Biopython code that builds the backbone (N, CA, C, O; Angstrom):
import numpy as np
from Bio.PDB.StructureBuilder import StructureBuilder

atoms = [
    (1, "MET", "N", (-19.112, 2.423, -27.746)),
    (1, "MET", "CA", (-19.051, 2.759, -26.338)),
    (1, "MET", "C", (-18.188, 4.003, -26.177)),
    (1, "MET", "O", (-17.055, 4.053, -26.655)),
    (2, "LEU", "N", (-18.729, 4.995, -25.504)),
    (2, "LEU", "CA", (-18.003, 6.236, -25.284)),
    (2, "LEU", "C", (-17.468, 6.281, -23.854)),
    (2, "LEU", "O", (-18.177, 5.982, -22.893)),
    (3, "PHE", "N", (-16.228, 6.654, -23.747)),
    (3, "PHE", "CA", (-15.611, 6.793, -22.437)),
    (3, "PHE", "C", (-15.449, 8.275, -22.114)),
    (3, "PHE", "O", (-14.981, 9.058, -22.940)),
    (4, "THR", "N", (-15.838, 8.637, -20.919)),
    (4, "THR", "CA", (-15.659, 10.011, -20.480)),
    (4, "THR", "C", (-14.249, 10.184, -19.922)),
    (4, "THR", "O", (-13.520, 9.213, -19.721)),
    (5, "ASP", "N", (-13.885, 11.432, -19.678)),
    (5, "ASP", "CA", (-12.590, 11.697, -19.061)),
    (5, "ASP", "C", (-12.493, 11.017, -17.695)),
    (5, "ASP", "O", (-11.437, 10.509, -17.319)),
    (6, "MET", "N", (-13.606, 11.012, -16.958)),
    (6, "MET", "CA", (-13.607, 10.383, -15.635)),
    (6, "MET", "C", (-13.429, 8.878, -15.759)),
    (6, "MET", "O", (-12.743, 8.271, -14.936)),
    (7, "ASP", "N", (-14.028, 8.268, -16.762)),
    (7, "ASP", "CA", (-13.841, 6.830, -16.986)),
    (7, "ASP", "C", (-12.366, 6.517, -17.218)),
    (7, "ASP", "O", (-11.826, 5.559, -16.664)),
    (8, "MET", "N", (-11.730, 7.336, -18.038)),
    (8, "MET", "CA", (-10.317, 7.119, -18.347)),
    (8, "MET", "C", (-9.449, 7.344, -17.108)),
    (8, "MET", "O", (-8.486, 6.612, -16.880)),
    (9, "LEU", "N", (-9.790, 8.349, -16.315)),
    (9, "LEU", "CA", (-9.040, 8.633, -15.094)),
    (9, "LEU", "C", (-9.192, 7.500, -14.086)),
    (9, "LEU", "O", (-8.220, 7.110, -13.440)),
    (10, "GLN", "N", (-10.386, 6.977, -13.951)),
    (10, "GLN", "CA", (-10.606, 5.862, -13.030)),
    (10, "GLN", "C", (-9.894, 4.600, -13.515)),
    (10, "GLN", "O", (-9.402, 3.816, -12.704)),
    (11, "ASP", "N", (-9.839, 4.406, -14.810)),
    (11, "ASP", "CA", (-9.111, 3.265, -15.357)),
    (11, "ASP", "C", (-7.608, 3.417, -15.092)),
    (11, "ASP", "O", (-6.925, 2.452, -14.747)),
    (12, "TYR", "N", (-7.115, 4.629, -15.259)),
    (12, "TYR", "CA", (-5.692, 4.890, -14.971)),
    (12, "TYR", "C", (-5.399, 4.666, -13.489)),
    (12, "TYR", "O", (-4.350, 4.126, -13.139)),
    (13, "GLU", "N", (-6.311, 5.074, -12.628)),
    (13, "GLU", "CA", (-6.127, 4.869, -11.181)),
    (13, "GLU", "C", (-6.020, 3.385, -10.873)),
    (13, "GLU", "O", (-5.173, 2.966, -10.083)),
    (14, "LYS", "N", (-6.876, 2.597, -11.496)),
    (14, "LYS", "CA", (-6.834, 1.142, -11.291)),
    (14, "LYS", "C", (-5.498, 0.570, -11.761)),
    (14, "LYS", "O", (-4.909, -0.281, -11.093)),
    (15, "ASP", "N", (-5.029, 1.039, -12.903)),
    (15, "ASP", "CA", (-3.758, 0.551, -13.441)),
    (15, "ASP", "C", (-2.579, 0.916, -12.540)),
    (15, "ASP", "O", (-1.689, 0.094, -12.323)),
    (16, "THR", "N", (-2.567, 2.146, -12.012)),
    (16, "THR", "CA", (-1.460, 2.534, -11.132)),
    (16, "THR", "C", (-1.516, 1.769, -9.810)),
    (16, "THR", "O", (-0.480, 1.445, -9.229)),
    (17, "ARG", "N", (-2.726, 1.483, -9.341)),
    (17, "ARG", "CA", (-2.871, 0.692, -8.105)),
    (17, "ARG", "C", (-2.323, -0.715, -8.306)),
    (17, "ARG", "O", (-1.606, -1.237, -7.452)),
    (18, "MET", "N", (-2.658, -1.318, -9.423)),
    (18, "MET", "CA", (-2.174, -2.672, -9.709)),
    (18, "MET", "C", (-0.658, -2.685, -9.931)),
    (18, "MET", "O", (0.019, -3.631, -9.529)),
    (19, "ALA", "N", (-0.132, -1.648, -10.564)),
    (19, "ALA", "CA", (1.320, -1.563, -10.773)),
    (19, "ALA", "C", (2.033, -1.456, -9.428)),
    (19, "ALA", "O", (3.042, -2.126, -9.204)),
    (20, "ALA", "N", (1.514, -0.618, -8.537)),
    (20, "ALA", "CA", (2.146, -0.458, -7.224)),
    (20, "ALA", "C", (2.144, -1.783, -6.462)),
    (20, "ALA", "O", (3.143, -2.146, -5.840)),
    (21, "LEU", "N", (1.038, -2.495, -6.509)),
    (21, "LEU", "CA", (0.970, -3.798, -5.834)),
    (21, "LEU", "C", (1.945, -4.799, -6.452)),
    (21, "LEU", "O", (2.621, -5.544, -5.742)),
    (22, "SER", "N", (2.006, -4.805, -7.759)),
    (22, "SER", "CA", (2.898, -5.743, -8.456)),
    (22, "SER", "C", (4.364, -5.463, -8.129)),
    (22, "SER", "O", (5.142, -6.386, -7.888)),
    (23, "TYR", "N", (4.731, -4.184, -8.125)),
    (23, "TYR", "CA", (6.116, -3.836, -7.792)),
    (23, "TYR", "C", (6.453, -4.236, -6.361)),
    (23, "TYR", "O", (7.562, -4.700, -6.095)),
    (24, "ARG", "N", (5.517, -4.064, -5.444)),
    (24, "ARG", "CA", (5.764, -4.451, -4.049)),
    (24, "ARG", "C", (5.981, -5.965, -3.940)),
    (24, "ARG", "O", (6.866, -6.418, -3.214)),
    (25, "LEU", "N", (5.181, -6.730, -4.656)),
    (25, "LEU", "CA", (5.356, -8.185, -4.636)),
    (25, "LEU", "C", (6.690, -8.586, -5.266)),
    (25, "LEU", "O", (7.388, -9.456, -4.745)),
    (26, "ALA", "N", (7.036, -7.963, -6.366)),
    (26, "ALA", "CA", (8.307, -8.272, -7.030)),
    (26, "ALA", "C", (9.486, -7.908, -6.129)),
    (26, "ALA", "O", (10.498, -8.608, -6.103)),
    (27, "GLU", "N", (9.346, -6.820, -5.401)),
    (27, "GLU", "CA", (10.416, -6.401, -4.491)),
    (27, "GLU", "C", (10.659, -7.454, -3.415)),
    (27, "GLU", "O", (11.804, -7.713, -3.046)),
    (28, "LEU", "N", (9.596, -8.054, -2.916)),
    (28, "LEU", "CA", (9.737, -9.077, -1.879)),
    (28, "LEU", "C", (10.443, -10.325, -2.387)),
    (28, "LEU", "O", (11.118, -11.018, -1.625)),
    (29, "GLU", "N", (10.287, -10.607, -3.666)),
    (29, "GLU", "CA", (10.867, -11.813, -4.251)),
    (29, "GLU", "C", (12.284, -11.603, -4.785)),
    (29, "GLU", "O", (12.954, -12.568, -5.155)),
    (30, "THR", "N", (12.741, -10.362, -4.829)),
    (30, "THR", "CA", (14.035, -10.050, -5.440)),
    (30, "THR", "C", (15.154, -10.156, -4.412)),
    (30, "THR", "O", (15.061, -9.593, -3.321)),
    (31, "ILE", "N", (16.193, -10.869, -4.760)),
    (31, "ILE", "CA", (17.321, -11.081, -3.850)),
    (31, "ILE", "C", (18.417, -10.037, -4.062)),
    (31, "ILE", "O", (18.980, -9.519, -3.099)),
    (32, "ASP", "N", (18.716, -9.732, -5.322)),
    (32, "ASP", "CA", (19.786, -8.787, -5.641)),
    (32, "ASP", "C", (19.450, -7.388, -5.106)),
    (32, "ASP", "O", (18.404, -6.838, -5.450)),
    (33, "PRO", "N", (20.320, -6.806, -4.269)),
    (33, "PRO", "CA", (20.014, -5.504, -3.658)),
    (33, "PRO", "C", (19.887, -4.363, -4.668)),
    (33, "PRO", "O", (19.070, -3.463, -4.475)),
    (34, "ASN", "N", (20.676, -4.386, -5.731)),
    (34, "ASN", "CA", (20.577, -3.318, -6.726)),
    (34, "ASN", "C", (19.248, -3.370, -7.470)),
    (34, "ASN", "O", (18.591, -2.348, -7.664)),
    (35, "LEU", "N", (18.866, -4.567, -7.880)),
    (35, "LEU", "CA", (17.590, -4.732, -8.573)),
    (35, "LEU", "C", (16.431, -4.434, -7.630)),
    (35, "LEU", "O", (15.432, -3.846, -8.043)),
    (36, "ARG", "N", (16.556, -4.831, -6.386)),
    (36, "ARG", "CA", (15.515, -4.555, -5.394)),
    (36, "ARG", "C", (15.313, -3.052, -5.231)),
    (36, "ARG", "O", (14.183, -2.582, -5.108)),
    (37, "SER", "N", (16.410, -2.304, -5.233)),
    (37, "SER", "CA", (16.335, -0.848, -5.107)),
    (37, "SER", "C", (15.608, -0.231, -6.302)),
    (37, "SER", "O", (14.791, 0.675, -6.136)),
    (38, "ILE", "N", (15.906, -0.717, -7.491)),
    (38, "ILE", "CA", (15.245, -0.214, -8.701)),
    (38, "ILE", "C", (13.749, -0.504, -8.661)),
    (38, "ILE", "O", (12.934, 0.363, -8.975)),
    (39, "ILE", "N", (13.395, -1.721, -8.276)),
    (39, "ILE", "CA", (11.988, -2.097, -8.191)),
    (39, "ILE", "C", (11.279, -1.291, -7.111)),
    (39, "ILE", "O", (10.121, -0.907, -7.279)),
    (40, "GLN", "N", (11.962, -1.038, -6.017)),
    (40, "GLN", "CA", (11.380, -0.239, -4.936)),
    (40, "GLN", "C", (11.068, 1.179, -5.422)),
    (40, "GLN", "O", (10.004, 1.716, -5.114)),
    (41, "LYS", "N", (11.978, 1.781, -6.170)),
    (41, "LYS", "CA", (11.740, 3.121, -6.713)),
    (41, "LYS", "C", (10.560, 3.129, -7.672)),
    (41, "LYS", "O", (9.762, 4.066, -7.674)),
    (42, "ALA", "N", (10.452, 2.095, -8.479)),
    (42, "ALA", "CA", (9.315, 1.993, -9.408)),
    (42, "ALA", "C", (7.999, 1.879, -8.624)),
    (42, "ALA", "O", (6.993, 2.479, -9.003)),
    (43, "GLY", "N", (8.013, 1.118, -7.549)),
    (43, "GLY", "CA", (6.818, 0.989, -6.709)),
    (43, "GLY", "C", (6.442, 2.298, -6.050)),
    (43, "GLY", "O", (5.261, 2.631, -5.952)),
    (44, "GLN", "N", (7.429, 3.036, -5.600)),
    (44, "GLN", "CA", (7.166, 4.338, -4.990)),
    (44, "GLN", "C", (6.579, 5.311, -6.008)),
    (44, "GLN", "O", (5.660, 6.068, -5.696)),
    (45, "SER", "N", (7.114, 5.286, -7.217)),
    (45, "SER", "CA", (6.592, 6.159, -8.275)),
    (45, "SER", "C", (5.144, 5.810, -8.610)),
    (45, "SER", "O", (4.314, 6.699, -8.800)),
    (46, "SER", "N", (4.848, 4.532, -8.681)),
    (46, "SER", "CA", (3.473, 4.100, -8.952)),
    (46, "SER", "C", (2.531, 4.527, -7.830)),
    (46, "SER", "O", (1.401, 4.945, -8.082)),
    (47, "SER", "N", (3.000, 4.418, -6.602)),
    (47, "SER", "CA", (2.177, 4.821, -5.462)),
    (47, "SER", "C", (1.897, 6.317, -5.482)),
    (47, "SER", "O", (0.776, 6.743, -5.203)),
    (48, "LYS", "N", (2.897, 7.109, -5.808)),
    (48, "LYS", "CA", (2.715, 8.564, -5.878)),
    (48, "LYS", "C", (1.742, 8.932, -6.995)),
    (48, "LYS", "O", (0.878, 9.790, -6.816)),
    (49, "SER", "N", (1.886, 8.284, -8.137)),
    (49, "SER", "CA", (0.984, 8.536, -9.257)),
    (49, "SER", "C", (-0.444, 8.158, -8.889)),
    (49, "SER", "O", (-1.387, 8.876, -9.224)),
    (50, "ASN", "N", (-0.602, 7.039, -8.207)),
    (50, "ASN", "CA", (-1.914, 6.596, -7.772)),
    (50, "ASN", "C", (-2.537, 7.589, -6.803)),
    (50, "ASN", "O", (-3.726, 7.896, -6.898)),
    (51, "GLU", "N", (-1.738, 8.087, -5.877)),
    (51, "GLU", "CA", (-2.244, 9.058, -4.896)),
    (51, "GLU", "C", (-2.711, 10.339, -5.589)),
    (51, "GLU", "O", (-3.766, 10.877, -5.251)),
    (52, "LYS", "N", (-1.941, 10.824, -6.544)),
    (52, "LYS", "CA", (-2.326, 12.029, -7.279)),
    (52, "LYS", "C", (-3.613, 11.795, -8.062)),
    (52, "LYS", "O", (-4.482, 12.665, -8.118)),
    (53, "CYS", "N", (-3.726, 10.641, -8.652)),
    (53, "CYS", "CA", (-4.909, 10.301, -9.425)),
    (53, "CYS", "C", (-6.149, 10.234, -8.526)),
    (53, "CYS", "O", (-7.207, 10.758, -8.873)),
    (54, "ILE", "N", (-6.006, 9.596, -7.392)),
    (54, "ILE", "CA", (-7.118, 9.512, -6.440)),
    (54, "ILE", "C", (-7.548, 10.892, -5.996)),
    (54, "ILE", "O", (-8.743, 11.182, -5.939)),
    (55, "ASN", "N", (-6.592, 11.745, -5.680)),
    (55, "ASN", "CA", (-6.923, 13.101, -5.240)),
    (55, "ASN", "C", (-7.646, 13.879, -6.332)),
    (55, "ASN", "O", (-8.563, 14.646, -6.039)),
    (56, "LEU", "N", (-7.249, 13.694, -7.579)),
    (56, "LEU", "CA", (-7.914, 14.364, -8.687)),
    (56, "LEU", "C", (-9.348, 13.862, -8.846)),
    (56, "LEU", "O", (-10.270, 14.654, -9.039)),
    (57, "ILE", "N", (-9.528, 12.565, -8.765)),
    (57, "ILE", "CA", (-10.881, 11.999, -8.875)),
    (57, "ILE", "C", (-11.765, 12.528, -7.754)),
    (57, "ILE", "O", (-12.907, 12.921, -7.993)),
    (58, "LEU", "N", (-11.242, 12.539, -6.531)),
    (58, "LEU", "CA", (-12.031, 13.020, -5.390)),
    (58, "LEU", "C", (-12.355, 14.507, -5.524)),
    (58, "LEU", "O", (-13.444, 14.946, -5.155)),
    (59, "SER", "N", (-11.402, 15.282, -6.056)),
    (59, "SER", "CA", (-11.646, 16.719, -6.205)),
    (59, "SER", "C", (-12.728, 17.007, -7.248)),
    (59, "SER", "O", (-13.355, 18.066, -7.222)),
    (60, "LYS", "N", (-12.940, 16.071, -8.152)),
    (60, "LYS", "CA", (-13.992, 16.228, -9.170)),
    (60, "LYS", "C", (-15.336, 15.694, -8.674)),
    (60, "LYS", "O", (-16.323, 15.708, -9.409)),
    (61, "GLY", "N", (-15.371, 15.221, -7.425)),
    (61, "GLY", "CA", (-16.630, 14.784, -6.819)),
    (61, "GLY", "C", (-17.025, 13.356, -7.128)),
    (61, "GLY", "O", (-18.185, 12.980, -6.960)),
    (62, "ASP", "N", (-16.077, 12.560, -7.574)),
    (62, "ASP", "CA", (-16.373, 11.156, -7.880)),
    (62, "ASP", "C", (-15.571, 10.261, -6.942)),
    (62, "ASP", "O", (-14.804, 10.746, -6.111)),
    (63, "ARG", "N", (-15.755, 8.961, -7.082)),
    (63, "ARG", "CA", (-15.035, 7.998, -6.252)),
    (63, "ARG", "C", (-14.097, 7.189, -7.129)),
    (63, "ARG", "O", (-14.429, 6.851, -8.265)),
    (64, "PRO", "N", (-12.897, 6.874, -6.582)),
    (64, "PRO", "CA", (-11.974, 6.013, -7.353)),
    (64, "PRO", "C", (-12.488, 4.594, -7.475)),
    (64, "PRO", "O", (-11.834, 3.751, -8.089)),
]
sb = StructureBuilder()
sb.init_structure("model")
sb.init_model(0)
sb.init_chain("A")
sb.init_seg("    ")
for serial, (resi, resn, name, xyz) in enumerate(atoms, 1):
    if name == "N":
        sb.init_residue(resn, " ", resi, " ")
    sb.init_atom(name, np.array(xyz, "f"), 0.0, 1.0, " ", f" {name:<3s}", serial, name[0])
structure = sb.get_structure()
């Protein structure tokens, strides 16, 4: 099975989307404010990465 660059990009987009969702859920369950802050930053980073990935996919004329 051969994967194209677009296949890999779409797979990465899915992974960053799931990471962002997971971090948001973990943040809601975390009581310690310091740990919550760290998890929140990780979620924000995942969201930014996901947004960049989506924009790249759309600019290439495909759908995420």
